[in-house]
C-alpha positions as YAML, in Angstrom:
chain: A
units: angstrom
residues:
- id: 1
  name: MET
  ca: [-54.35, -96.35, -26.97]
- id: 2
  name: TYR
  ca: [-56.66, -94.55, -29.42]
- id: 3
  name: SER
  ca: [-59.63, -94.78, -30.60]
- id: 4
  name: TRP
  ca: [-59.43, -94.09, -34.24]
- id: 5
  name: ARG
  ca: [-62.63, -93.01, -36.66]
- id: 6
  name: LYS
  ca: [-63.29, -92.20, -40.32]
- id: 7
  name: SER
  ca: [-65.35, -89.53, -41.92]
- id: 8
  name: SER
  ca: [-68.25, -90.75, -43.67]
- id: 9
  name: TYR
  ca: [-67.20, -89.28, -46.73]
- id: 10
  name: SER
  ca: [-63.93, -91.72, -46.94]
- id: 11
  name: GLY
  ca: [-64.07, -92.36, -50.50]
- id: 12
  name: PRO
  ca: [-65.45, -95.35, -52.39]
- id: 13
  name: GLY
  ca: [-64.50, -98.92, -51.74]
- id: 14
  name: ASP
  ca: [-63.07, -99.58, -48.75]
- id: 15
  name: GLY
  ca: [-63.00, -96.24, -47.64]
- id: 16
  name: ASN
  ca: [-59.11, -95.90, -46.96]
- id: 17
  name: GLU
  ca: [-58.71, -91.81, -48.87]
- id: 18
  name: CYS
  ca: [-59.09, -89.80, -46.08]
- id: 19
  name: VAL
  ca: [-57.75, -88.87, -42.62]
- id: 20
  name: GLU
  ca: [-58.87, -90.68, -39.54]
- id: 21
  name: ILE
  ca: [-59.42, -89.09, -36.31]
- id: 22
  name: ALA
  ca: [-59.08, -89.76, -32.63]
- id: 23
  name: PRO
  ca: [-60.35, -87.22, -30.32]
- id: 24
  name: THR
  ca: [-59.57, -87.29, -26.77]
- id: 25
  name: PRO
  ca: [-60.71, -84.84, -23.66]
- id: 26
  name: THR
  ca: [-57.62, -82.78, -23.85]
- id: 27
  name: HIS
  ca: [-56.48, -83.01, -27.87]
- id: 28
  name: THR
  ca: [-56.85, -85.06, -31.10]
- id: 29
  name: ALA
  ca: [-54.99, -87.03, -33.01]
- id: 30
  name: VAL
  ca: [-54.98, -86.73, -36.72]
- id: 31
  name: ARG
  ca: [-53.76, -90.02, -38.99]
- id: 32
  name: ASP
  ca: [-53.49, -90.69, -42.68]
- id: 33
  name: SER
  ca: [-56.14, -93.58, -43.24]
- id: 34
  name: LYS
  ca: [-53.72, -95.34, -46.33]
- id: 35
  name: ALA
  ca: [-50.53, -95.25, -43.92]
- id: 36
  name: PRO
  ca: [-51.94, -95.45, -40.10]
- id: 37
  name: ALA
  ca: [-48.75, -96.83, -39.29]
- id: 38
  name: ARG
  ca: [-46.64, -93.58, -40.14]
- id: 39
  name: ALA
  ca: [-46.85, -90.61, -37.30]
- id: 40
  name: THR
  ca: [-49.56, -88.70, -36.57]
- id: 41
  name: LEU
  ca: [-50.39, -84.77, -35.93]
- id: 42
  name: THR
  ca: [-52.13, -83.93, -32.55]
- id: 43
  name: PHE
  ca: [-53.74, -80.50, -31.79]
- id: 44
  name: PRO
  ca: [-54.80, -79.43, -28.45]
- id: 45
  name: ALA
  ca: [-58.85, -80.03, -28.53]
- id: 46
  name: PRO
  ca: [-59.73, -76.25, -28.77]
- id: 47
  name: ALA
  ca: [-57.63, -75.18, -31.61]
- id: 48
  name: PHE
  ca: [-58.67, -78.69, -33.53]
- id: 49
  name: SER
  ca: [-62.40, -77.46, -32.83]
- id: 50
  name: THR
  ca: [-61.95, -74.19, -33.99]
- id: 51
  name: PHE
  ca: [-60.43, -75.57, -36.93]
- id: 52
  name: LEU
  ca: [-63.53, -77.86, -38.09]
- id: 53
  name: GLU
  ca: [-65.44, -74.88, -37.50]
- id: 54
  name: ALA
  ca: [-63.51, -72.54, -40.02]
- id: 55
  name: LEU
  ca: [-63.97, -75.64, -42.69]
- id: 56
  name: LYS
  ca: [-67.63, -75.84, -41.93]
- id: 57
  name: SER
  ca: [-68.27, -71.55, -42.45]
- id: 58
  name: THR
  ca: [-65.87, -72.03, -45.40]
- id: 59
  name: SER
  ca: [-67.35, -74.50, -47.33]
- id: 60
  name: LEU
  ca: [-71.11, -73.03, -47.01]
- id: 61
  name: ARG
  ca: [-69.85, -70.08, -48.99]
...
């Protein structure tokens, strides 16, 4: 189904204090790594890319 991956900033220990993403060509799914069996959020790929770029530019300020 999805190929989930965690950020390298996942937190100490087992690294379960973050979100996981599963990108596909058409969309990106997001879930809470502490509760992976719960619902996921799904975004169109262009919208998620725009979101990430906005985060990057904000964090540089």
